[in-house]
C-alpha positions as CSV (number, residue, x, y, z in Angstrom):
1,M,0.0,0.0,0.0
2,T,2.9,2.4,0.7
3,A,4.2,1.7,-2.8
4,L,0.8,2.7,-4.2
5,L,1.2,6.0,-2.4
6,T,4.8,6.8,-3.3
7,D,4.5,5.6,-6.9
8,N,1.6,8.1,-7.5
9,L,2.8,11.0,-5.4
10,P,2.9,13.5,-8.4
11,L,-0.7,12.7,-9.3
12,L,-1.9,12.9,-5.7
13,A,0.1,16.0,-4.8
14,G,-0.9,17.8,-8.1
15,A,-4.6,17.5,-7.5
16,P,-6.5,20.5,-6.0
17,N,-5.4,20.7,-2.3
18,G,-3.4,17.6,-3.2
19,I,-0.9,17.6,-0.3
20,K,-3.6,18.3,2.3
21,K,-5.6,15.3,0.9
22,L,-2.4,13.2,0.8
23,R,-1.9,13.8,4.5
24,E,-5.4,12.8,5.2
25,L,-5.1,9.7,3.1
26,I,-1.9,8.6,5.0
27,L,-3.7,8.9,8.3
28,E,-6.8,7.2,7.0
29,L,-4.7,4.2,5.8
30,A,-2.9,4.2,9.1
31,V,-6.0,3.7,11.2
32,R,-7.5,1.1,8.7
33,G,-4.4,-1.1,9.0
34,K,-3.4,-0.5,5.3
35,L,-0.3,1.5,5.8
36,V,2.2,-1.1,7.0
37,P,2.0,-4.9,6.7
38,Q,0.8,-7.0,9.6
39,D,3.1,-9.4,11.3
40,P,1.5,-12.6,12.5
41,S,4.1,-12.8,15.3
42,D,2.8,-9.6,16.9
43,E,1.0,-9.9,20.2
44,P,-2.7,-9.2,19.2
45,A,-4.5,-6.1,20.4
46,S,-6.8,-8.2,22.5
47,E,-3.8,-8.8,24.9
48,L,-3.1,-5.1,25.1
49,L,-6.8,-4.5,26.0
50,K,-6.5,-7.0,28.8
51,R,-3.5,-5.2,30.2
52,V,-5.3,-1.9,30.0
53,A,-8.3,-3.4,31.9
54,E,-5.9,-4.8,34.6
55,E,-4.2,-1.4,35.0
56,K,-7.6,0.3,35.2
57,A,-8.7,-2.2,37.9
58,R,-5.5,-1.6,39.9
59,L,-6.0,2.2,39.8
60,V,-9.6,1.8,41.0
61,A,-8.5,-0.5,43.8
62,E,-5.9,2.0,44.9
63,G,-8.5,4.8,44.9
64,K,-6.7,6.8,42.2
65,I,-9.6,6.8,39.8
66,R,-13.3,6.2,40.1
67,K,-14.7,3.0,38.7
68,P,-16.0,3.9,35.3
69,K,-19.4,3.0,34.1
70,P,-19.4,0.0,31.8
71,L,-19.5,0.8,28.1
72,A,-21.6,-1.2,25.6
73,K,-19.8,-3.7,23.3
74,I,-19.2,-2.6,19.8
75,S,-21.3,-4.5,17.3
76,E,-23.2,-2.9,14.4
77,E,-21.3,0.4,14.5
78,K,-18.1,-1.0,13.2
79,P,-17.4,1.2,10.2
80,F,-15.1,-1.3,8.4
81,E,-13.4,-4.7,8.9
82,L,-10.1,-4.7,10.7
83,P,-7.0,-6.7,9.9
84,A,-6.0,-9.8,11.9
85,G,-4.7,-8.9,15.3
86,W,-6.6,-5.6,15.5
87,E,-9.6,-4.9,17.8
88,W,-12.4,-2.3,17.9
89,S,-12.4,-0.6,21.3
90,R,-14.2,2.4,22.7
91,L,-12.0,5.3,23.7
92,G,-13.2,5.1,27.3
93,E,-11.7,1.6,27.5
94,L,-8.3,2.8,26.5
95,G,-7.9,5.7,28.9
96,L,-9.6,8.1,31.3
97,I,-11.5,10.9,29.5
98,G,-12.4,13.8,31.7
99,S,-12.4,17.6,32.1
100,S,-11.0,20.0,34.7
101,S,-12.3,21.4,37.9
102,R,-14.2,24.7,37.5
103,V,-12.1,27.8,37.5
104,H,-14.1,31.0,37.9
105,Q,-13.5,34.1,35.9
106,K,-12.6,36.0,39.1
107,D,-9.6,33.6,39.4
108,W,-8.2,34.6,36.1
109,Q,-4.9,36.6,36.3
110,A,-2.5,38.4,34.0
111,S,0.4,36.2,35.0
112,G,1.1,32.9,36.8
113,V,0.3,29.4,35.4
114,P,-1.1,29.4,31.9
115,F,-4.9,28.8,31.6
116,Y,-6.0,27.4,28.3
117,R,-9.3,27.4,26.5
118,A,-10.1,25.5,23.3
119,R,-8.7,28.3,21.2
120,E,-5.3,28.0,22.9
121,I,-5.2,24.3,22.4
122,V,-5.9,24.7,18.7
123,R,-3.0,27.2,18.5
124,L,-0.7,24.8,20.4
125,A,-1.7,21.9,18.1
126,K,-1.0,24.0,15.0
127,D,2.1,26.0,16.0
128,G,3.5,24.3,19.1
129,F,3.2,27.5,21.1
130,V,0.7,30.1,22.0
131,D,0.7,33.7,23.2
132,N,-1.5,33.2,26.1
133,E,-3.5,36.0,27.9
134,L,-5.1,34.1,30.8
135,F,-3.4,32.7,33.9
136,I,-4.2,31.3,37.3
137,S,-2.2,31.6,40.5
138,E,0.4,29.1,41.5
139,K,-1.5,28.5,44.7
140,L,-4.7,27.6,42.8
141,Y,-2.8,25.4,40.4
142,Q,-1.3,23.4,43.3
143,E,-4.8,23.0,44.8
144,L,-6.1,21.7,41.5
145,S,-3.2,19.3,41.2
146,T,-4.5,17.2,44.0
147,G,-7.6,16.3,41.9
148,G,-5.7,14.4,39.3
149,S,-6.9,16.6,36.4
150,V,-3.7,18.5,35.8
151,P,-2.2,17.7,32.4
152,E,0.9,15.5,32.4
153,S,3.4,14.4,29.8
154,G,1.8,12.0,27.3
155,D,-1.8,13.1,28.0
156,I,-3.8,14.2,25.0
157,M,-5.9,17.4,25.2
158,L,-9.0,17.5,23.0
159,T,-11.0,20.6,22.1
160,G,-14.7,20.2,23.2
161,V,-16.2,23.4,21.6
162,G,-15.8,25.4,18.4
163,T,-13.4,23.4,16.2
164,I,-13.9,20.2,18.2
165,G,-11.7,17.2,18.6
166,V,-8.4,19.0,17.9
167,P,-5.7,17.0,19.7
168,Y,-2.6,18.3,21.5
169,R,-0.2,15.9,23.3
170,V,1.2,17.3,26.5
171,R,5.0,17.7,26.5
172,V,7.4,17.1,29.4
173,Y,8.0,20.8,30.0
174,D,4.3,21.8,29.6
175,R,2.7,23.3,32.7
176,F,-0.8,24.6,32.4
177,Y,-4.4,24.2,33.4
178,F,-7.5,24.2,31.2
179,K,-11.1,25.3,31.1
180,D,-13.8,22.8,32.0
181,A,-16.2,21.7,29.1
182,S,-14.1,23.7,26.6
183,V,-11.3,21.2,26.7
184,L,-11.2,17.5,27.5
185,I,-8.3,15.5,28.7
186,F,-7.4,11.9,27.7
187,K,-5.2,10.1,30.2
188,N,-3.6,6.9,29.0
189,Y,-3.7,3.8,31.1
190,I,-0.7,2.5,29.1
191,G,1.6,5.3,27.8
192,D,2.8,3.3,24.8
193,N,-0.5,3.9,23.1
194,S,0.0,7.7,23.1
195,D,1.9,8.0,19.7
196,Y,-0.7,5.9,17.8
197,L,-3.7,7.5,19.5
198,L,-2.4,11.0,18.5
199,K,-2.4,9.9,14.9
200,Y,-5.9,8.5,15.3
201,F,-7.1,11.8,16.8
202,E,-5.6,13.6,13.7
203,S,-7.2,11.2,11.2
204,P,-10.3,11.8,9.1
205,L,-12.0,8.8,10.8
206,W,-11.9,10.6,14.2
207,V,-12.9,14.0,12.7
208,N,-15.8,12.6,10.7
209,T,-17.1,10.5,13.6
210,I,-17.2,13.3,16.1
211,H,-18.7,15.8,13.7
212,S,-21.5,13.5,12.7
213,E,-22.3,12.4,16.2
214,S,-21.5,15.3,18.4
215,M,-23.8,18.1,17.2
216,G,-24.9,20.7,19.7
217,T,-28.0,22.8,19.3
218,T,-26.1,25.8,17.9
219,V,-22.5,24.7,17.8
220,H,-20.6,21.5,17.5
221,T,-19.7,20.0,20.9
222,L,-17.7,17.0,22.1
223,T,-18.8,15.7,25.4
224,I,-17.1,13.3,27.7
225,A,-19.8,10.8,27.2
226,R,-19.6,11.0,23.5
227,A,-15.8,10.7,23.5
228,N,-15.9,7.7,25.8
229,E,-18.3,5.9,23.4
230,T,-16.4,6.6,20.2
231,P,-15.1,3.4,18.5
232,C,-11.3,3.3,17.9
233,P,-9.5,0.8,15.7
234,L,-6.7,-0.6,17.9
235,P,-3.6,-2.3,16.3
236,P,-1.2,-4.6,18.2
237,L,1.3,-2.5,20.1
238,A,4.2,-3.5,17.9
239,E,2.3,-2.5,14.8
240,Q,1.4,0.8,16.4
241,H,5.1,1.6,16.5
242,R,5.5,0.6,12.9
243,I,2.5,2.7,11.9
244,V,3.8,5.8,13.7
245,A,7.2,5.5,12.2
246,K,5.7,5.2,8.7
247,V,3.3,8.1,9.2
248,D,6.2,10.3,10.4
249,E,8.3,9.3,7.4
250,L,5.5,10.0,4.9
251,M,4.5,13.3,6.6
252,A,8.1,14.4,6.3
253,L,7.9,13.6,2.6
254,C,4.7,15.7,2.4
255,D,6.6,18.5,4.1
256,R,9.3,18.4,1.5
257,L,6.8,18.2,-1.3
258,E,4.9,21.2,0.1
259,A,8.2,23.2,0.4
260,Q,9.1,22.3,-3.2
261,Q,5.7,23.2,-4.4
262,A,5.7,26.5,-2.6
263,D,9.2,27.3,-4.0
264,A,8.1,26.3,-7.5
265,E,4.9,28.4,-7.3
266,S,6.9,31.4,-6.0
267,A,9.5,31.1,-8.8
268,H,6.7,30.6,-11.4
269,A,4.9,33.7,-10.1
270,Q,8.1,35.8,-10.2
271,L,8.9,34.6,-13.7
272,V,5.3,35.4,-15.0
273,Q,5.6,38.9,-13.4
274,A,9.0,39.5,-14.9
275,M,7.9,38.4,-18.4
276,L,4.7,40.5,-18.3
277,G,6.5,43.4,-16.8
278,S,8.9,43.4,-19.7
279,L,6.0,44.2,-22.0
280,T,4.7,47.2,-20.1
281,Q,8.2,48.5,-19.4
282,A,9.5,48.1,-23.0
283,A,11.6,51.1,-24.0
284,D,10.7,51.0,-27.7
285,A,8.9,49.0,-30.3
286,E,11.9,46.7,-30.9
287,D,12.2,46.0,-27.2
288,F,8.5,45.3,-27.0
289,A,8.6,42.9,-30.0
290,A,11.5,41.0,-28.4
291,S,9.6,40.7,-25.1
292,W,6.4,39.6,-26.8
293,H,8.4,36.9,-28.7
294,R,9.9,35.5,-25.5
295,L,6.4,35.4,-24.0
296,A,4.9,33.7,-27.0
297,E,7.7,31.0,-27.0
298,N,7.0,30.2,-23.3
299,F,3.2,30.8,-23.3
300,H,2.1,27.3,-22.3
301,T,4.8,27.1,-19.6
302,L,4.0,30.4,-18.1
303,F,0.2,30.5,-18.0
304,T,-0.6,27.3,-16.1
305,T,-2.4,28.7,-13.0
306,E,-5.5,30.9,-12.5
307,S,-3.4,33.6,-10.9
308,S,-1.0,33.7,-13.9
309,I,-3.9,34.0,-16.3
310,D,-5.4,36.8,-14.2
311,A,-2.0,38.5,-14.4
312,L,-2.0,38.1,-18.2
313,K,-5.5,39.6,-18.4
314,Q,-4.4,42.6,-16.3
315,T,-1.3,43.1,-18.5
316,L,-3.4,43.0,-21.6
317,L,-5.7,45.7,-20.2
318,Q,-2.6,47.8,-19.3
319,L,-1.1,47.4,-22.7
320,A,-4.5,48.4,-24.2
321,V,-4.5,51.8,-22.4
322,M,-0.9,52.4,-23.2
323,G,-1.4,52.0,-27.0
324,K,0.7,48.8,-27.2
325,L,-2.0,46.3,-27.9
326,V,-3.0,47.3,-31.5
327,P,-0.9,49.1,-34.1
328,Q,-1.5,52.8,-34.7
329,D,-2.9,53.9,-38.1
330,P,-1.4,57.2,-39.4
331,N,-4.7,57.7,-41.2
332,D,-6.7,57.8,-37.9
333,E,-7.9,61.2,-36.9
334,P,-5.8,62.2,-33.8
335,A,-7.3,62.3,-30.4
336,S,-6.7,66.1,-30.2
337,E,-9.5,66.5,-32.7
338,L,-11.8,64.3,-30.7
339,L,-11.1,66.3,-27.6
340,K,-11.8,69.6,-29.5
341,R,-15.3,68.2,-30.4
342,I,-15.9,67.2,-26.8
343,A,-15.0,70.7,-25.6
344,K,-17.3,72.2,-28.1
345,E,-20.2,69.9,-27.1
346,K,-19.6,70.8,-23.4
347,A,-19.6,74.5,-24.2
348,R,-22.9,74.1,-26.0
349,L,-24.5,72.3,-23.1
350,V,-23.3,74.9,-20.7
351,A,-24.7,77.7,-22.9
352,E,-28.1,75.9,-22.9
353,G,-28.0,75.5,-19.1
354,K,-27.9,71.7,-19.3
355,L,-24.4,71.5,-17.8
356,K,-22.5,73.4,-15.1
357,K,-19.4,75.1,-16.3
358,Q,-16.3,73.3,-14.9
359,K,-13.5,75.1,-13.1
360,P,-10.4,75.1,-15.3
361,L,-7.8,72.5,-14.3
362,A,-4.0,72.7,-14.5
363,E,-2.3,71.4,-17.6
364,I,-0.8,67.9,-17.3
365,D,3.0,68.1,-16.7
366,E,5.5,65.4,-17.6
367,S,5.7,64.0,-14.0
368,E,2.0,62.9,-14.4
369,M,2.7,61.1,-17.6
370,S,3.5,57.5,-16.8
371,F,4.5,56.6,-20.4
372,E,5.2,58.2,-23.7
373,P,1.9,58.2,-25.7
374,P,1.9,56.7,-29.2
375,S,1.4,58.9,-32.2
376,G,-2.1,60.3,-32.4
377,W,-2.7,59.9,-28.7
378,K,-2.9,62.8,-26.2
379,W,-2.6,63.0,-22.4
380,Q,-5.6,64.8,-20.9
381,R,-7.4,65.1,-17.6
382,F,-10.5,62.9,-17.3
383,A,-12.6,66.1,-17.0
384,E,-11.8,66.9,-20.7
385,F,-12.5,63.3,-21.8
386,A,-16.0,63.0,-20.2
387,L,-18.9,65.4,-20.9
388,D,-20.0,65.3,-17.3
389,V,-19.2,63.6,-14.0
390,S,-21.9,63.8,-11.3
391,T,-22.2,62.4,-7.9
392,G,-25.1,60.3,-6.6
393,P,-27.4,61.7,-3.9
394,F,-25.9,62.3,-0.5
395,G,-27.0,59.8,2.2
396,S,-29.1,62.5,3.9
397,L,-31.5,62.5,0.8
398,I,-32.4,58.9,1.2
399,H,-33.2,57.2,4.5
400,Q,-33.6,53.5,5.3
401,S,-37.3,54.0,5.7
402,D,-37.6,55.2,2.0
403,Y,-36.6,51.8,0.7
404,V,-39.3,49.5,-0.7
405,D,-39.5,46.3,-2.6
406,G,-40.3,46.6,-6.3
407,G,-40.1,50.4,-6.7
408,V,-37.7,52.4,-8.8
409,P,-34.2,50.7,-8.4
410,L,-31.1,52.5,-7.2
411,V,-27.7,51.5,-8.5
412,N,-25.1,51.2,-5.8
413,P,-21.5,49.8,-6.2
414,S,-22.7,46.3,-5.1
415,H,-25.0,46.2,-8.2
416,M,-22.0,46.7,-10.6
417,V,-20.8,43.2,-11.7
418,D,-18.5,42.6,-14.6
419,G,-19.5,45.7,-16.4
420,R,-23.2,45.0,-16.0
421,I,-25.9,46.3,-13.6
422,V,-27.5,43.5,-11.5
423,A,-31.0,44.4,-10.3
424,D,-31.9,44.3,-6.6
425,S,-35.6,45.0,-6.2
426,S,-35.2,45.6,-2.4
427,V,-33.0,48.6,-3.0
428,S,-35.7,50.8,-4.6
429,L,-37.9,53.8,-3.9
430,L,-41.6,54.5,-4.4
431,P,-42.2,56.2,-7.8
432,E,-43.6,59.3,-6.0
433,R,-40.5,59.4,-3.8
434,A,-38.2,58.9,-6.8
435,V,-39.7,62.1,-8.5
436,S,-37.8,64.2,-5.9
437,L,-34.6,62.6,-7.2
438,D,-35.1,63.1,-10.9
439,S,-31.8,64.8,-11.3
440,Y,-30.2,61.5,-10.5
441,R,-32.0,59.5,-13.2
442,L,-29.9,57.3,-15.4
443,S,-30.0,57.2,-19.2
444,A,-28.9,54.5,-21.6
445,G,-25.2,55.0,-22.4
446,D,-24.3,56.4,-19.0
447,I,-21.6,54.7,-17.0
448,V,-22.0,54.3,-13.3
449,M,-18.9,54.0,-11.2
450,A,-18.2,53.2,-7.6
451,R,-16.9,56.0,-5.5
452,R,-16.6,54.0,-2.3
453,G,-15.2,50.6,-1.4
454,E,-13.8,49.1,-4.6
455,V,-13.3,52.5,-6.3
456,G,-13.2,52.2,-10.1
457,R,-15.8,49.5,-10.3
458,A,-18.0,50.4,-13.2
459,A,-21.0,49.3,-15.4
460,L,-22.8,50.4,-18.5
461,V,-26.4,51.6,-18.2
462,T,-28.5,49.9,-20.9
463,E,-32.1,50.6,-22.1
464,A,-33.2,48.0,-19.5
465,E,-31.9,50.4,-16.7
466,E,-33.2,53.6,-18.3
467,G,-34.9,55.8,-15.6
468,W,-33.3,54.0,-12.7
469,L,-31.6,56.2,-10.0
470,C,-27.9,56.6,-9.2
471,G,-27.2,55.4,-5.7
472,T,-25.4,57.3,-2.9
473,G,-22.2,55.4,-3.4
474,S,-21.9,56.0,-7.2
475,F,-20.8,58.4,-9.9
476,V,-22.6,58.9,-13.2
477,L,-20.2,59.4,-16.1
478,R,-21.5,60.8,-19.4
479,F,-19.7,61.0,-22.7
480,T,-20.3,62.1,-26.3
481,S,-21.8,59.5,-28.6
482,E,-18.4,59.1,-30.2
483,I,-16.7,57.7,-27.1
484,S,-16.6,53.9,-26.9
485,R,-18.2,52.9,-23.5
486,A,-16.5,49.6,-23.8
487,Y,-13.1,51.4,-23.9
488,V,-14.0,53.4,-20.8
489,W,-14.7,50.1,-19.0
490,I,-11.3,48.8,-20.1
491,L,-9.8,52.0,-18.7
492,F,-11.4,51.5,-15.2
493,R,-10.4,47.8,-15.1
494,C,-6.7,48.4,-15.7
495,H,-4.2,48.3,-12.8
496,S,-2.7,51.8,-13.3
497,V,-6.1,53.5,-13.1
498,R,-7.3,51.4,-10.2
499,T,-4.0,52.2,-8.3
500,Y,-4.4,55.9,-9.0
501,L,-8.0,56.0,-7.8
502,A,-7.3,53.9,-4.7
503,G,-4.2,56.0,-3.8
504,A,-6.2,59.2,-4.2
505,A,-9.3,58.0,-2.3
506,V,-9.7,58.9,1.4
507,G,-11.0,57.0,4.4
508,T,-9.9,54.2,6.6
509,T,-12.7,51.7,7.2
510,M,-14.1,52.4,3.7
511,V,-12.3,54.5,1.1
512,N,-14.2,57.2,-0.7
513,L,-13.4,58.9,-4.0
514,N,-14.5,62.5,-4.4
515,H,-15.6,64.2,-7.6
516,G,-12.5,66.4,-7.9
517,I,-10.0,63.5,-7.8
518,L,-11.7,61.7,-10.6
519,L,-11.9,64.9,-12.8
520,K,-8.1,65.5,-12.3
521,M,-7.1,62.0,-13.2
522,P,-4.6,62.0,-16.1
523,I,-5.4,59.5,-19.0
524,A,-3.8,59.0,-22.4
525,V,-6.7,59.4,-24.9
526,P,-6.5,57.3,-28.1
527,P,-8.1,58.3,-31.4
528,I,-11.7,57.2,-31.6
529,I,-11.1,54.7,-34.4
530,E,-8.3,53.1,-32.4
531,Q,-10.6,52.9,-29.3
532,H,-12.8,50.5,-31.3
533,R,-9.8,48.5,-32.5
534,I,-8.6,48.2,-28.9
535,V,-12.0,47.0,-27.7
536,A,-12.2,44.3,-30.4
537,K,-8.7,43.1,-29.6
538,V,-9.3,43.1,-25.8
539,D,-12.5,41.1,-26.3
540,Q,-10.7,38.6,-28.5
541,L,-7.8,38.1,-26.0
542,M,-10.0,38.0,-22.9
543,A,-12.0,35.2,-24.6
544,L,-8.8,33.3,-25.2
545,C,-7.8,33.8,-21.5
546,D,-11.2,32.4,-20.5
547,Q,-10.7,29.4,-22.7
548,L,-7.3,28.9,-21.0
549,K,-9.0,29.0,-17.6
550,T,-11.7,26.5,-18.8
551,R,-9.0,24.1,-20.0
552,L,-7.1,24.5,-16.8
553,T,-10.3,23.7,-14.8
554,Q,-11.0,20.7,-16.9
555,A,-7.5,19.4,-16.4
556,R,-7.7,19.9,-12.7
557,Q,-11.1,18.1,-12.5
558,L,-9.6,15.2,-14.4
559,N,-6.6,15.1,-12.1
560,E,-8.9,15.2,-9.1
561,R,-11.0,12.4,-10.4
562,L,-7.9,10.3,-11.0
563,A,-6.6,11.1,-7.5
564,T,-10.0,10.3,-6.0
565,A,-10.1,6.9,-7.8
566,L,-6.6,6.2,-6.5
567,V,-7.7,7.1,-2.9
568,E,-10.7,4.9,-3.2
569,Q,-8.5,2.0,-4.4
570,A,-6.2,2.6,-1.5
571,V,-8.9,2.5,1.2
572,A,-11.0,-0.3,-0.3
């Protein structure tokens, strides 16, 4: 069985959460008697159980423990057949499961002997140490020691609430007390069982059993009675030692695999970033062409993870707004002419009283230009690119009591998903209430954009949302009919614009973007014809990226099915 594992390690480790599942499989095989071969010369577990019973009887006779209540024999509840020499036993037959004496909150101190709750035991089990905040006095600890509930080396602590059943084996130098009901203690009658039992408490068999049978009314709980009754597969003592050694060996192998995987993932991510960065940072056309060629040659090696494909998408968006994604056409009307027409249209709307005159903004200086624009492009402030940028109603204009179900919808940032507006009938106003907010009505062709939270999040208003209201957390952006709305959405999805807006936003718990910051944002404006070429190319390349993700998902699903089949074969 071990050969089955080691021969298929790449397949198992490469599956989604593969190494985690591999660790679980090792422990599952261990407690099923499938990890190491049985030796017919081993003393059977039945003899071990006899010695445990004798030790229990001796401790009862000496008055060191109370006589435990007899536990029912295990019959129908055996989850699987055990190998020769093994025995099913209830945990209560193998040790003493109890809790602590009550320690009242008034006895908690800021120093002294550590006092652990379930959360501290979980931390100890995970990290081997804990930054504890609760203590009891030395005097109280000594008093409690006479009751026999103080943890000793080899005892196993089990969390009883929250994340239940998490084990921690007490070390020689440990000195602490614990909270009653929150933590259980398992004291061995025969200490040699401790190593194997710790593996059992870490196994999926233990976890699945206690979670299926130890449900509280509101939270999972593990009681002493339930723990006592839990069936445990017990190997011969000699086989326990072989199992523990093999588990430790295989877990060390998993550690190495995990480290190698992490190193490989980190190196891969750095390589992807470097290759993509060479595109956006190319000094000239020749340098860009060379970088693109290197990327193309290594495409199927680089883009093998979801994060690398997402990084590729972001780079493509950045190249798009830098004028590096499609070639320039010298016959295109330059962006300067487009900007003149926008300025003329704004002047007309101001003269007609349909638009407020904007305050003049400072010219863009070279320090604000993050790259040299291509021929025909022009750096300009966003205020000169858009016809109008208006802010949604202040919170004081809409109160919680105004909201109804099925009225005139409002568009808040949460309703902007992948460039579309997602309806939420509960965030709406009565038509008569909406009349007072007519100035915030949306028209088809408008773009709504988040001004709080994930600033830069945007969506196009279609005919379906015509007449809806801009919400309190949104901007409305309006453009001339010439401007490609799809290009604007590309603009607000790219990293440089998101970074600019996030850096300029204010607030701690939730960032907010004000009207003035957006208007001052510098952007490189492409010719209108090139905007459409950029949109077409971005759509094409994003579709290819989505296909890559689909194939990656399919490959992972296949890998997972193969790994699952292998696991089923191993535990059958």
